[in-house]
KOLDRENVEX-755957 format. One line per 3 residues: their letters; for each residue x, y, z of C-alpha. Coordinates in steps of 0.1 Angstrom, whole numbers, plus 5000, padded with zeros to 4 digits. Last residue first. Layout:
N
a) X Y Z  ...
END
This chain:
415
hen) 3979 4947 8614  3982 4910 8623  3952 4890 8612
ies) 3941 4855 8622  3917 4837 8599  3891 4810 8603
gks) 3866 4798 8577  3884 4766 8569  3913 4761 8593
ril) 3941 4786 8597  3950 4812 8571  3978 4835 8583
tvs) 3971 4870 8572  3997 4898 8569  3982 4932 8567
kin) 3983 4963 8545  4005 4948 8519  4013 4973 8491
nkn) 4048 4982 8504  4063 4972 8471  4092 4956 8490
vvh) 4080 4920 8483  4061 4915 8450  4089 4899 8431
apl) 4099 4875 8459  4066 4857 8458  4046 4863 8491
ine) 4035 4838 8517  4012 4857 8542  3982 4854 8519
vmt) 3980 4817 8517  3967 4814 8482  4002 4825 8473
lkt) 4015 4790 8477  3993 4777 8449  4019 4775 8421
lpy) 4043 4759 8446  4018 4731 8453  4018 4717 8417
evg) 3995 4686 8420  3973 4698 8448  3958 4667 8463
cak) 3951 4680 8498  3981 4662 8512  4003 4680 8486
lqa) 3988 4713 8498  3995 4702 8534  4031 4695 8526
vvg) 4035 4728 8508  4020 4746 8537  4043 4729 8562
svi) 4074 4734 8541  4064 4771 8537  4060 4775 8575
aas) 4093 4757 8581  4111 4780 8557  4098 4811 8576
sst) 4107 4795 8609  4143 4790 8598  4142 4825 8583
ggf) 4143 4839 8618  4119 4833 8647  4105 4806 8670
nvy) 4086 4819 8700  4088 4790 8724  4068 4761 8738
gnl) 4075 4733 8762  4109 4727 8776  4127 4710 8747
sts) 4108 4733 8723  4076 4733 8703  4064 4763 8682
ais) 4049 4797 8682  4057 4818 8652  4080 4846 8642
spa) 4095 4849 8607  4066 4856 8584  4070 4843 8548
yyd) 4090 4853 8518  4093 4834 8485  4119 4827 8458
vcq) 4152 4841 8472  4182 4837 8449  4177 4871 8433
gyn) 4182 4890 8465  4175 4887 8502  4190 4875 8535
sfe) 4167 4884 8564  4178 4904 8594  4158 4936 8586
avn) 4127 4917 8576  4119 4921 8539  4087 4941 8536
gnk) 4051 4928 8539  4042 4952 8566  4041 4926 8593
nia) 4078 4917 8586  4090 4895 8559  4115 4866 8561
giv) 4133 4848 8532  4126 4814 8517  4146 4796 8491
vvs) 4130 4768 8470  4157 4744 8458  4164 4728 8424
sla) 4181 4759 8409  4209 4757 8434  4222 4791 8444
slh) 4203 4790 8477  4225 4762 8490  4254 4786 8487
nve) 4241 4806 8516  4260 4839 8521  4266 4851 8485
cak) 4234 4839 8469  4214 4850 8500  4225 4886 8496
kgs) 4229 4901 8531  4209 4907 8562  4227 4879 8579
nga) 4197 4858 8589  4196 4830 8563  4177 4822 8531
svv) 4160 4792 8545  4158 4762 8522  4128 4742 8510
iip) 4134 4711 8488  4103 4700 8470  4102 4663 8461
ans) 4090 4654 8426  4079 4617 8432  4100 4606 8402
asa) 4133 4620 8417  4147 4652 8401  4151 4670 8435
vne) 4173 4641 8448  4195 4644 8417  4200 4681 8422
ivl) 4209 4675 8459  4235 4648 8448  4250 4670 8421
sti) 4254 4699 8446  4270 4676 8471  4295 4665 8444
gsl) 4304 4701 8436  4309 4711 8472  4287 4738 8488
lpl) 4305 4766 8507  4290 4791 8532  4261 4767 8540
vws) 4229 4779 8555  4202 4763 8576  4164 4756 8578
cni) 4166 4727 8554  4131 4711 8549  4126 4683 8525
vda) 4091 4677 8511  4078 4646 8493  4104 4623 8509
kml) 4109 4590 8492  4127 4573 8521  4156 4566 8497
kav) 4157 4602 8487  4156 4616 8522  4184 4591 8532
qfa) 4205 4603 8502  4200 4639 8513  4214 4632 8547
lii) 4242 4610 8533  4254 4639 8511  4252 4663 8541
sss) 4273 4638 8561  4299 4634 8534  4302 4672 8529
wts) 4309 4676 8566  4288 4705 8579  4281 4691 8613
vqr) 4248 4687 8632  4226 4667 8608  4199 4649 8627
iai) 4177 4635 8600  4140 4629 8610  4118 4615 8583
ies) 4083 4626 8594  4049 4613 8581  4026 4643 8576
tpa) 3991 4643 8592  3999 4675 8611  4006 4696 8581
fge) 4005 4733 8592  4012 4723 8628  3992 4733 8658
vgi) 4005 4749 8690  3996 4745 8726  3961 4730 8728
ndq) 3935 4734 8701  3939 4697 8693  3957 4697 8660
kaa) 3990 4679 8663  4024 4695 8658  4035 4687 8622
ivg) 4052 4716 8603  4058 4743 8629  4066 4717 8656
vvr) 4090 4698 8633  4110 4730 8629  4111 4737 8667
tgh) 4122 4702 8676  4149 4703 8649  4164 4734 8665
ydt) 4168 4720 8699  4204 4708 8704  4213 4737 8727
pnk) 4204 4718 8759  4225 4688 8749  4224 4656 8728
ast) 4190 4660 8712  4175 4628 8701  4181 4617 8664
alt) 4187 4580 8666  4193 4554 8639  4231 4558 8641
ked) 4258 4568 8616  4271 4593 8642  4275 4621 8616
pdy) 4247 4609 8593  4222 4607 8622  4191 4588 8611
efl) 4154 4585 8622  4127 4569 8601  4090 4568 8597
vtl) 4080 4592 8626  4043 4591 8626  4030 4618 8649
ddf) 4001 4611 8673  4019 4619 8705  4040 4646 8688
eph) 4025 4677 8705  4031 4659 8739  4069 4663 8734
tfd) 4086 4629 8735  4097 4634 8699  4125 4657 8710
fgd) 4146 4662 8678  4182 4673 8675  4199 4692 8646
dii) 4184 4697 8612  4174 4678 8580  4137 4675 8581
avr) 4122 4650 8557  4084 4653 8551  4064 4624 8538
vtn) 4029 4632 8526  3999 4609 8530  3973 4618 8504
epk) 3937 4629 8502  3936 4651 8533  3902 4659 8547
dcl) 3886 4693 8552  3911 4712 8530  3936 4740 8536
pan) 3947 4723 8568  3963 4755 8582  3969 4754 8619
qsv) 3997 4776 8634  3997 4793 8668  4005 4829 8663
lvs) 4034 4853 8663  4035 4878 8634  4066 4896 8624
stq) 4086 4923 8643  4108 4897 8660  4109 4884 8696
rst) 4141 4863 8701  4140 4825 8699  4163 4824 8668
gst) 4165 4803 8637  4187 4801 8606  4207 4771 8616
vlk) 4245 4771 8609  4256 4735 8609  4285 4732 8633
tvp) 4322 4733 8627  4321 4755 8597  4331 4749 8561
aid) 4335 4711 8569  4355 4692 8543  4357 4658 8526
pei) 4382 4664 8499  4370 4664 8463  4368 4642 8433
elv) 4346 4639 8402  4345 4614 8373  4370 4589 8386
dqh) 4372 4565 8357  4400 4583 8340  4423 4581 8370
ksl) 4443 4613 8376  4423 4625 8406  4425 4591 8422
aly) 4463 4591 8422  4465 4627 8434  4441 4621 8463
vdf) 4459 4589 8473  4492 4608 8475  4476 4637 8493
fye) 4460 4615 8519  4491 4593 8525  4498 4603 8561
prp) 4461 4598 8569  4459 4562 8555  4432 4565 8529
tvw) 4395 4566 8536  4373 4569 8505  4337 4579 8507
yvl) 4321 4569 8474  4294 4585 8453  4281 4561 8428
esg) 4271 4566 8391  4243 4545 8378  4217 4572 8386
ina) 4234 4596 8410  4241 4573 8439  4249 4580 8476
ivq) 4272 4570 8505  4291 4540 8491  4321 4531 8513
vqk) 4357 4525 8504  4383 4517 8532  4420 4516 8538
ied) 4434 4531 8506  4472 4531 8510  4479 4506 8482
hlq) 4462 4528 8456  4437 4521 8428  4429 4486 8441
sie) 4403 4499 8466  4385 4517 8437  4381 4484 8418
dvs) 4369 4466 8449  4342 4492 8456  4331 4491 8420
lls) 4339 4517 8393  4312 4540 8379  4327 4570 8398
lii) 4320 4600 8419  4346 4607 8446  4347 4619 8481
ikk) 4380 4618 8500  4389 4615 8536  4417 4633 8555
nfa) 4392 4648 8579  4392 4683 8566  4384 4715 8585
ymk) 4381 4746 8564  4402 4777 8568  4396 4811 8552
gad) 4427 4828 8539  4411 4843 8508  4430 4819 8486
dil) 4416 4789 8505  4429 4771 8535  4428 4734 8545
fns) 4427 4723 8581  4435 4693 8603  4472 4685 8596
dhk) 4481 4721 8589  4473 4748 8563  4473 4726 8532
afv) 4462 4746 8502  4427 4747 8488  4418 4757 8452
vsg) 4382 4763 8441  4365 4757 8407  4330 4770 8403
kss) 4304 4785 8427  4286 4752 8435  4320 4738 8442
kfq) 4345 4719 8420  4380 4708 8429  4416 4719 8431
lkd) 4438 4706 8459  4472 4719 8469  4496 4700 8491
lsa) 4503 4675 8463  4519 4703 8444  4545 4706 8471
qas) 4554 4669 8468  4559 4674 8430  4581 4705 8436
vdr) 4601 4686 8462  4605 4657 8438  4615 4680 8410
afl) 4640 4697 8432  4655 4663 8442  4657 4653 8405
cvv) 4674 4685 8397  4699 4682 8425  4707 4646 8415
iil) 4712 4656 8379  4735 4684 8389  4755 4661 8412
csf) 4758 4636 8383  4772 4663 8360  4797 4673 8387
vih) 4808 4637 8391  4812 4633 8354  4832 4665 8350
wnl) 4854 4655 8380  4861 4622 8363  4868 4640 8329
ykl) 4892 4665 8346  4910 4637 8364  4914 4618 8332
m) 4928 4649 8314
END
């Protein structure tokens, strides 16, 4: 009888041990899945390997084993929430709430993530991810069916206001002669965390093209910008890390940008990034955020998650007949359409700048100039420039020509 009882006790203990082990394995497995908010709602990522997460559709996202949170806690308080947190940095604020970039020891990423996600004072949490390796700009140098001209649209004889334009893009070449008179207020690279935005290689040119459309000087030589008296905030944003994009918009906010140009697309926009952008748009100086629809020939809402934000102005491309260009993204998320081929600056001189990147840059330039001319609500006056069309009138095929207004009394027509 004693032997039977001893064996029964041993067997019971074994069952308990197995159950506890299974529970630990299950708990550890649950740590390999992350649920958080995006601009499209809740998403779930699973661990693919040490460098990538994977969603339910099988798409992989790079992650750097860092965590982004929104909280009212202080840096010290967050640092004390887990022993394996190495560093806590503030990268943005939304009112009194702070956005933190939390660096845990890599091997404890999921443990720290779980601990933070359960804390009542952590309001939002997400992994720092990159949907694609490099920011997908919406420009091309190929010839398109739209108008190609040298831009110059002051819209008033003498600007009343100084307007600040932030351009979030890749590299800038401010040594170009077109920028001799340009005021560059601030330069910042959120990826490198440096005060420099120069192009790093021959393909790092897109920012140079965008700034040329917006702010090249007016001297009847080369190209001329729509808003040449603008002060430029240059933000070299090459990657798609959520932390870097958040930093980029925070810089634009701190520098009190009046117009923010984003000639690029994002296939996934994190929830905290969305909140940061919405907060920037609600600043007291009423900045206007201009976003390109993208060049996939698809619905902008589905392809470019930036376009789904109510606070941004989304620009598609039209051809010379006033219809949506074949390559342009379209749909209910697009607000305006503009020509998609225009002469601009490049690393080696000048280039035909096409795609919805140039369309967005044209609108940013016109909005900046309208603000400089003292127009209080520039978006309501965009259609005074005949080639910029509200989305609801596009595709009606009632536009016989596209007209780019230049200086007072001067027009260039493309029939």
